[in-house]
C-alpha positions in Angstrom: 17.9 87.4 -71.3 16.0 83.8 -72.0 14.9 81.9 -69.3 18.4 80.2 -69.6 20.8 82.2 -69.3 19.2 83.8 -66.7 19.9 79.9 -64.5 22.8 79.5 -65.0 23.6 83.3 -63.0 21.5 82.1 -60.2 23.5 78.7 -59.9 26.7 81.2 -59.2 24.6 83.3 -57.0 24.4 79.7 -55.0 28.0 79.1 -54.9 28.5 82.7 -53.8 26.3 83.2 -51.4 27.2 79.1 -49.7 30.7 79.9 -49.8 30.3 83.2 -47.5 28.0 81.7 -44.9 30.6 78.9 -44.6 32.5 81.1 -43.6 30.9 82.8 -41.8 30.2 79.8 -39.8 32.8 78.5 -39.0 32.6 74.5 -38.7 30.3 73.4 -40.5 30.0 73.1 -44.4 27.2 72.4 -46.9 26.9 69.0 -49.0 26.0 68.9 -52.1 22.5 67.1 -53.6 22.0 67.5 -57.6 18.4 66.3 -58.2 16.8 65.8 -61.5 13.2 65.7 -61.8 11.2 63.0 -64.4 8.9 66.2 -65.8 12.2 67.6 -66.5 15.4 70.1 -66.0 16.4 69.6 -61.6 19.1 71.8 -59.3 21.5 71.1 -56.6 20.3 72.1 -52.3 22.5 72.7 -50.3 22.4 72.0 -47.2 24.0 72.4 -44.0 23.4 71.6 -40.5 24.9 71.3 -37.0 26.9 74.7 -37.2 28.5 77.0 -35.2 25.8 79.5 -35.5 23.4 77.8 -38.5 21.4 74.6 -36.8 20.4 73.4 -40.4 19.7 75.8 -43.4 19.4 75.7 -46.6 20.7 77.2 -50.1 18.7 75.8 -53.4 18.9 75.9 -57.1 16.7 74.9 -59.0 16.0 75.0 -62.9 12.8 72.9 -63.9 10.9 73.1 -67.6 7.1 70.8 -68.1 3.4 71.3 -68.9 1.6 73.9 -67.1 -1.0 71.3 -65.2 -4.8 72.1 -64.0 -3.9 71.8 -61.1 -1.2 74.6 -61.4 -3.6 75.9 -63.7 -6.1 76.1 -60.7 -4.0 76.8 -57.3 -0.6 79.0 -59.0 -3.1 81.0 -61.5 -0.4 80.1 -65.0 -1.7 79.8 -68.6 -0.8 78.1 -71.0 1.0 75.0 -72.0 4.7 74.7 -71.6 6.9 76.6 -68.6 10.7 77.7 -67.0 11.3 78.0 -63.6 14.4 78.8 -61.7 15.5 80.6 -59.2 17.6 80.7 -55.6 15.8 79.8 -52.4 17.4 80.0 -49.1 16.4 79.3 -45.3 18.8 79.4 -41.9 17.0 78.2 -38.9 19.7 79.8 -35.8 21.5 77.8 -33.5 20.8 80.4 -30.6 17.0 82.1 -29.6 18.5 85.3 -29.9 19.5 84.3 -33.4 17.2 84.6 -35.9 15.8 82.2 -39.1 16.2 84.3 -42.2 14.9 83.6 -44.9 15.6 85.0 -49.1 14.6 83.8 -52.5 14.8 85.0 -56.4 12.7 83.8 -59.0 12.6 83.9 -62.5 9.3 82.2 -64.8 8.0 82.0 -68.7 5.5 80.4 -70.1 5.2 78.8 -74.1 2.8 81.7 -74.3 6.0 84.7 -74.6 4.9 85.8 -70.7 8.0 86.6 -68.0 8.0 87.8 -64.8 10.2 87.9 -61.5 9.7 87.7 -57.9 11.1 86.9 -54.7 11.4 88.4 -50.7 13.8 88.0 -47.6 12.1 88.9 -44.5 14.0 88.3 -41.1 12.1 86.5 -38.4 13.5 86.6 -34.4 12.9 84.5 -31.9 13.0 87.2 -29.6 12.4 90.9 -31.3 15.3 93.4 -30.7 14.6 96.9 -32.0 18.1 98.0 -33.2 18.7 94.4 -34.7 15.5 94.9 -36.7 15.7 98.5 -37.6 19.1 97.5 -39.3 18.1 95.0 -41.2 15.2 97.1 -43.2 17.5 100.2 -43.7 19.9 97.5 -45.3 17.5 96.4 -47.7 16.7 99.8 -48.9 19.3 100.6 -49.2 19.2 97.5 -52.0 15.6 99.0 -53.4 17.4 101.8 -53.3 19.1 101.6 -56.4 16.5 99.7 -58.1 14.6 102.0 -57.7 13.1 104.7 -55.8 10.0 103.6 -54.5 10.9 99.4 -54.6 11.0 99.9 -50.7 8.1 101.3 -49.8 6.0 99.2 -51.5 7.8 95.7 -51.6 8.1 96.6 -47.4 4.2 96.6 -47.4 4.3 93.7 -50.2 5.6 91.6 -47.6 3.9 92.9 -45.0 0.5 91.5 -46.5 2.5 88.6 -47.6 3.9 87.3 -44.4 1.4 87.2 -42.7 -0.3 84.5 -40.5 -4.0 85.6 -40.2 -5.0 82.8 -37.2 -3.2 84.3 -35.3 -2.9 88.1 -36.6 0.2 88.3 -36.4 3.3 88.4 -38.9 6.3 85.9 -39.2 8.7 88.3 -37.7 9.6 92.0 -38.5 9.0 91.4 -42.2 11.4 92.1 -44.3 10.3 93.2 -48.9 8.3 90.9 -51.4 7.7 91.2 -54.9 6.2 88.9 -57.5 5.3 89.0 -61.3 7.8 91.9 -61.6 7.0 91.7 -65.6 9.6 94.1 -67.8 7.4 95.1 -69.9 4.3 97.8 -67.6 7.6 97.6 -64.7 11.1 99.0 -65.7 13.4 96.6 -68.3 14.9 93.2 -67.5 18.1 93.2 -67.3 17.9 95.8 -64.2 14.8 93.6 -62.1 17.2 90.8 -62.7 19.9 92.8 -61.7 18.1 93.3 -58.6 17.6 89.7 -57.9 21.1 89.7 -58.1 21.9 92.3 -55.6 19.3 90.8 -52.9 20.7 87.8 -52.7 24.7 88.9 -52.9 23.2 91.3 -49.9 22.4 88.2 -48.4 25.2 86.6 -46.0 26.3 90.0 -44.7 23.0 91.3 -44.1 22.8 87.5 -42.2 26.1 87.9 -40.8 24.9 91.8 -39.3 22.6 89.9 -37.4 24.6 86.8 -35.8 27.9 88.0 -34.7 27.3 88.9 -31.1 28.3 86.3 -29.6 25.5 85.5 -27.1 26.3 83.7 -23.7 24.5 79.8 -23.1 20.6 79.4 -24.1 18.7 79.1 -20.6 16.2 76.2 -21.5 13.6 78.8 -20.9 14.3 80.8 -24.1 14.7 77.6 -25.9 11.1 76.4 -25.5 10.0 79.7 -26.0 12.2 78.7 -29.8 10.9 75.5 -30.2 7.0 77.3 -30.0 8.3 80.9 -32.2 9.5 77.9 -35.0 6.4 76.3 -35.2 4.7 79.3 -36.8 7.4 79.0 -39.1 5.6 76.1 -39.5 2.5 77.0 -39.4 3.2 79.5 -42.5 5.0 77.5 -45.0 3.1 74.9 -45.1 -0.1 77.3 -44.6 0.8 80.1 -46.9 3.8 80.1 -48.9 3.2 80.1 -53.1 6.6 78.2 -52.9 5.5 75.8 -51.4 2.7 75.4 -52.6 4.3 75.8 -56.2 6.8 73.0 -55.6 3.8 70.9 -54.7 1.5 71.2 -57.3 4.3 71.0 -59.7 5.5 67.8 -59.3 8.6 69.2 -57.0 11.1 67.7 -55.4 9.8 67.1 -51.4 13.1 67.1 -49.9 14.0 70.6 -51.0 10.8 72.0 -50.8 10.4 71.3 -47.4 14.4 72.1 -46.4 12.6 75.5 -44.8 11.3 73.1 -42.4 12.9 74.3 -38.8 15.2 70.9 -37.2 12.7 70.4 -33.6 9.3 73.1 -33.5 6.7 72.6 -30.5 3.2 73.6 -30.2 1.7 73.9 -26.7 -1.9 75.1 -26.5 -3.4 78.1 -26.0 0.0 79.2 -24.4 0.5 82.7 -23.8 3.6 84.7 -21.8 3.8 86.0 -18.3 2.6 89.8 -18.8 5.7 92.2 -19.3 8.3 89.6 -20.3 10.3 89.4 -23.3 7.9 86.6 -25.1 5.5 89.1 -24.2 7.0 92.6 -25.6 8.0 89.4 -29.2 4.5 89.0 -29.7 3.2 93.1 -28.9 6.1 93.7 -31.7 4.4 90.8 -34.1 2.3 93.9 -36.1 1.8 95.1 -39.5 2.9 98.1 -41.0 5.6 99.0 -38.3 8.2 101.9 -39.4 10.6 99.6 -38.3 14.1 101.9 -39.7 12.5 105.0 -37.6 13.7 103.0 -34.2 17.6 103.3 -35.2 
């Protein structure tokens, strides 16, 4: 299976996810924006705004080709002269502060030197950490991972804890999830099984998000909205400072609008903000730690 065939199936995955999310939101519909990259390839970015559940979101597909530049070698450690990269990337910012932000991506790279690998991940960023919902999220991820490899969840969860982390804040971005990169068929498992794992993660995404956002809450208070804006600022910090997809998009001269699709509709930075002792906000900060056994809390 080559990159072109993988790209076709990733495009189908994008459409499948968009259809399911549209039904779940029940109000807004996705807008489609097809684009081309001058250096080679392009993609389709599908966005949603002002929905019943989703305040802002996007499900982006891309298949880009081109020269491996010096910037890509320096910042991404890529080798060779040319590359093909394809994948699906999703970020959903929920409207209600008691519903989370969620991210997922699956991707595939190959170079003219014959190197090929898969990567991806999914993580959950609640504004208020709910232990039951965090445990359910991780249990669902473990089921997807177990169907692929018996040790995948344990390995990829640790990887996610270390990856989705803001060292300058000494806190995780949220309650983690799974993350994997450079899964090479020759050393990990055959390429078809890795690819099916990526597709399985994508197909489960709408169900996972639906489970996190099905509960109907009363109208948010101003304090909850203010806290949501503060927590979203952490999301911005992470994506601009540490996210590999954002860095790759920039150094590969990708499409800026699609690269920055993950940004929330609004965010707030408040100098030296400290939550009130004993508050739900303080409890959330205290729970943003690495290597929590979330499933045991269910």
